[in-house]
N, C-alpha and C positions, 0 to 999 in steps of 0.2 A: 721505273725511271729513277735515277739517282738525283737526289736533291742536295743543294748546298744551302744550309740554313744560315741566313745572314739577317738578323733582326734590324729593321730600320726604324729610327725614331724612338728607340727604346733606351732606357738608361742601362749602362753596362752593369751597374750594381743596384738593382731595385731594392726597396726598403727592407723587406724581410731577409733576403739573402745577405745584405750588408750587415744587418743587426745580428744575424746568426753567426756570421764570421767574427764580428767584434766580441760577442758574448763568449763564444768558444775560445777565442784567443785570451780574453781576460780570465776565464776560468782556468785555463792551463797555467797562466802566470800565477794565479792565486794558489793552485795546487803546488807549484814549484816552490814558491816563497813560504807557504805554510809548512811544507815538509822540511825544507832545508833550514829555515830560520826558527821554527817553533815545534817541529816534530809532530805536526798535526796532519793526519791522514784524511784529507777531504774525500778522496775516492772511496775510502773505507766507509765513510759516513753517508755519502750521497750517491754512491754507486748502487746499482739495483741488486739487492739480495734476494735469495730464494724466498718466496712467500711463506714457507713454513718456518723460517728462521726468526728468532727473537729480534734480530737486527733489521728485519724488513719494515719499511715504511711506505705507504701508498704513493707519496710524492716522488719516490725514487724512480717510478716509471717515467717521470719527466726529467729529473735532475741527472740521471745517468747519461743522457744524450749530450750533455755539455762537458763531460769529463773525458780525458784521454790518457792512455798509458805512457806515451812518450811523444816527443816532438814530431817524429815521422808519422805516427798514427794520426796526430792532429793535422799535419800538413797534407797528407793524402786525402783525408776526409774533406777538408776545407777546399782543396783544389777541385775535387769532384763536385762539391756543392756549388762552387762558383761556376765551373765549366758547364754544368747541366741545369743548375737551379735557376740561373738568371733567365733562360729561355722559357722555362715553365712558369715562373712568376709573371713574366711579361705577357704570357698567354692567359693565365688563369686569374691574375690579380693577386694582391697580397693576402687577402683573407683565405681564399681557397688554397693557395699554395701553403700557407702556414698550417691549415687544417690537414692537408695531405701529409705534410712533414711530420706532424705529431702523431697522426693515425698510423703511419707506417713505422714510426719509431716505437710506439707502444706495441703495435702488432708484432714487430720484430722481437721484442722482449717476451711477449706472450708465447710465441712459437719456441723461442729458445728455452724457456723454463718448462714448457710442456715436454720437450725432449729430455731436459735435465730430470724432470720428475720420473720419467720411465727409467732413466739410467740409475738413479739413486734409490728408487723405491724398494728394491730387494734388500739393500743394506739397512734402510730405515725400518722396514718391517721386521727384520731380524733383531735390530736393536730394541724396538718396542716390545717384542716378545721376551727378550732376555731381561729387560727392565721390569716388566710386569710379573714374570715368573722365572727368577734366576735359576739356572741349572748349570752346574759345574761343567758337565760334558759339553753342553752347547756353547757355553761361554769360551771354553778353552779352544774349541774348534773354530769359533768366530775369530778369536784373537790370532790364531795361527794363520788365518787367511788375510788378516789386516795388520800384520806387524809393522809394515812400512808406514802406513797411515797413522797408526798409533804412535810410532816413533816421532813423526812430525808433530803430532798433537802434544806430546810431552815436551818436545823441544829441549830447553835447558833446565827444566824443572826436575832436577835429579831426585829431590826428596819425594815428590809425589810419585815419580816413576819407580823408585825403589820400594815404596810402600805398596804400590800396585803389584810389582814383581813378587814381593814377599807373600802377598795375599794369594797370588796364583800358585806359588809353591805349596802353600797350605792346602789349597783346593785339590792339588794333584794327589796328595796323600790322604786328605780328609774332605771329600766332596760335600759333606753335610755341615761343614763349619760355617755357622751363621755369620760370625764376625767377618770372616774372609769374603763371604758372598756379599755382605753389605758394602765392604770397601770396593770390591770390583763393580758392584751395581752402581755405586755413586760415580765412579769413573766413567762408566758407560753412559750415564745420564749427561755428564758434562761433555763427553765425546760426541754424543748425538747432536748437541747444540753446535759444537765446533764443526762437525761434519756438514750440518745444514747451512752454516754461515760461510762455508768456503766459496760457493759460487757467487761471484760478484762481477756484474757486467757493467762496463763503461764504454762510451764512445758513440759517435753519431753514425756509425757505419750502417745500422739497420735502416735509418731514414734516408741515408745517402744511396743505398742500394734501391730503395723505393723510388728515389728520384731518377736513378739510372733507368729503372724499368719504365717509368712514365715517359722519359725522353725517347726510349726505344719504341714505345707504342705510339706516341704522337708524331715522331719524326723518324720513322723506321728506315728510310733510305738515305738519311743524312750520313755523310762520311765522317768517321772519327779516325784520327790519325794516331795509331798506336806507336808509342815512343817517337811521336812527331814525324814518322816517316811512312809507316805501313797503313794505307787507307782500308777501312772496313766499315760496312754499313752498321748503323746503330742497332738494328734489330738482331744482327748476328753477335754483336758485342754482348747484348743482354742474354742471349741464349748461351753463349760461351761461359759468361760469368755465372749464370744460374746452374749450369751443369757442373762447373768447377766447384762451386760451393756445395752442391749436393754430394759430389764425390768426396770432397774434403771432409764434409760433416760425418760421413760414415767411416772413412779410412783414417782420419786424423783426430780421433776422439780425445786424445790426451793434449791436444794443442790448446794454447790460451786464446786462440782466435775463435770467436763465436760464429761459426759458419752457418748454423741453423738460424741465428738471428738475422744474418744477411738475407737468407732465403725468406725468412718471415716478413721482412720489409718488402721484398718483391711480391710475395703472395698477397699481402694486404693491399699493396698498391695496385696490383692487377685487378682484384675484385672491386676496389673502390672506383677505378677508372671505368670498368665495365658498368658499374651502377650509375655513374654520372652519364655515361654514354647512353644507357637505356632511358634515363630521364631527360635526355637532350640537353644536359648541362655541362658537357665536356669542355666547351670553349666559352 
């Protein structure tokens, strides 16, 4: 049976949803002002870095959820938070809703970086091997496969790049040249840290996808109007989004969108709801 969910006697913006909207809005404003006026990259400092990077800090598992890449990113996440979050908070209460929000947000990050770990592990292993035991043949083969990434790493630092290129030329003719090996090894040490610091996740999307999952499980037959016109039941919206993110995660690996983080939020939300349901504490 199709349901029309219309909460009665509930505040349109309960306390947690309201404050999350305000904090996210203020953080986006702070990002914009800090970058445009002072050249400070808040997202670079408070976004979630890969745990193996020297830039990683534990609190980034929380702070990353309040940062966004652009206004549309913020708008879509906050619209979904308002649209689905108010119903869940009114059912669960503020404490449980906030707990769910943070658990799914942190879970999203964990799943995302688990996938990233398997993606970058071969490169990191190769770098570790070359740093520990430099070999001209292995280094030259690695560089030939990563010329584009190394070019981005050097950027505008022409002096360091030229020094690196000169050392490589020496190794081609004299693979045992210790000075050239040392120069190349030092570059590889710096490049390893640069490579590990590249992944940087920001956005509330993981927690928002967890909220969407919860809404679909608690109100499966509620009609959601896609583009305000096409009605579709919430449970089907959840399934469609989940399959889309799974497909996109495998087929669009070069995208800046953290598809597996979205899936992670849904996965953690699913098991948390099952746990609450088993304990008889779902409502």
